[in-house]
C-alpha positions as CSV (number, residue, x, y, z in Angstrom):
1,X,11.0,16.1,22.0
2,X,10.6,19.8,21.3
3,X,7.4,21.4,20.2
4,X,8.8,21.9,16.7
5,X,9.6,18.2,16.4
6,X,6.1,17.3,17.6
7,X,4.5,19.7,15.0
8,X,6.7,18.1,12.2
9,X,5.7,14.6,13.4
10,X,2.0,15.6,13.5
11,X,2.2,17.0,9.9
12,X,3.9,13.8,8.8
13,X,1.2,11.7,10.5
14,X,-1.5,13.6,8.7
15,X,0.2,13.3,5.3
16,X,0.7,9.5,5.8
17,X,-2.9,9.1,7.0
18,X,-4.1,10.8,3.7
19,X,-1.9,8.5,1.6
20,X,-3.1,5.4,3.5
21,X,-6.7,6.5,3.0
22,X,-6.1,6.9,-0.7
23,X,-4.4,3.5,-0.9
24,X,-7.3,1.9,1.0
25,X,-9.9,3.4,-1.4
26,X,-7.9,2.2,-4.4
27,X,-7.7,-1.3,-2.8
28,X,-11.4,-1.4,-2.3
29,X,-12.0,-0.4,-5.9
30,X,-9.6,-3.1,-7.1
31,X,-11.4,-5.7,-4.9
32,X,-14.7,-4.7,-6.4
33,X,-13.3,-5.1,-9.9
34,X,-11.9,-8.5,-9.0
35,X,-15.4,-9.6,-7.8
36,X,-16.9,-8.3,-11.1
37,X,-14.3,-10.3,-13.0
38,X,-15.0,-13.5,-11.0
39,X,-18.7,-13.0,-11.6
40,X,-18.2,-12.5,-15.4
41,X,-15.9,-15.6,-15.5
42,X,-18.5,-17.7,-13.6
43,X,-21.3,-16.6,-15.9
44,X,-19.3,-17.4,-19.0
45,X,-18.3,-20.9,-17.6
46,X,-21.9,-21.7,-16.7
47,X,-23.4,-20.6,-20.0
48,X,-21.8,-23.6,-21.8
49,X,-20.2,-21.9,-24.7
50,X,-17.4,-19.4,-24.6
51,X,-17.8,-16.6,-27.2
52,X,-14.5,-15.1,-28.2
53,X,-15.5,-11.6,-27.1
54,X,-16.3,-13.0,-23.6
55,X,-12.8,-14.6,-23.4
56,X,-11.2,-11.4,-24.5
57,X,-13.2,-9.4,-21.9
58,X,-11.9,-11.6,-19.2
59,X,-8.3,-11.4,-20.4
60,X,-8.6,-7.6,-20.7
61,X,-10.1,-7.4,-17.2
62,X,-7.3,-9.5,-15.7
63,X,-4.6,-7.4,-17.5
64,X,-6.2,-4.2,-16.2
65,X,-6.5,-5.5,-12.7
66,X,-2.9,-6.6,-12.7
67,X,-1.8,-3.2,-13.9
68,X,-3.8,-1.4,-11.2
69,X,-2.5,-3.7,-8.4
70,X,1.0,-2.9,-9.5
71,X,0.2,0.8,-9.3
72,X,-1.3,0.3,-5.8
73,X,1.8,-1.6,-4.6
74,X,4.0,1.4,-5.8
75,X,1.7,3.8,-4.1
76,X,1.9,2.0,-0.8
77,X,5.7,1.7,-1.1
78,X,5.9,5.4,-1.7
79,X,3.9,6.0,1.5
80,X,6.2,3.7,3.4
81,X,9.3,5.5,2.1
82,X,7.8,8.9,2.9
83,X,7.1,7.8,6.4
84,X,10.7,6.5,6.8
85,X,12.3,9.6,5.4
86,X,10.0,11.9,7.4
87,X,10.7,10.0,10.6
88,X,14.5,10.2,10.0
89,X,14.4,14.0,9.3
90,X,12.6,15.1,12.5
91,X,14.9,13.9,15.4
92,X,18.2,15.4,16.2
93,X,21.4,13.4,15.5
94,X,21.6,12.3,19.2
95,X,17.9,11.3,19.2
96,X,18.5,9.3,16.0
97,X,21.5,7.6,17.5
98,X,19.6,6.6,20.6
99,X,16.7,5.4,18.4
100,X,18.9,3.2,16.2
101,X,20.7,1.8,19.2
102,X,17.3,0.8,20.8
103,X,16.1,-0.7,17.5
104,X,19.4,-2.7,17.2
105,X,19.0,-4.0,20.7
106,X,15.5,-5.0,20.0
107,X,16.6,-7.0,16.9
108,X,19.4,-8.6,18.8
109,X,16.9,-9.7,21.6
110,X,14.4,-11.0,19.0
111,X,17.0,-13.2,17.4
112,X,17.9,-14.9,20.7
């Protein structure tokens, strides 16, 4: 690979690393929210009576968690597509052809 290609790959690697870190932080935040929801649900169940506001709080929390997990999945998918597009833009056509031939051979050997 040429120096220019290596620089492009390194820039892509840094961009993807930043996106992965952002997705990891968001996942950690969602996990904490899920734990808080589970604790709230446990507290409501053990208190004996379910007040309507407590049931509504749990429902709203679950809806919010579902919404943010959907956004997180989209964020990770965008990072994956950025990686794929960036990886396809860097090599020359000959390098791309050799890469796809090697990947095809790998898939053929894996199926045997």
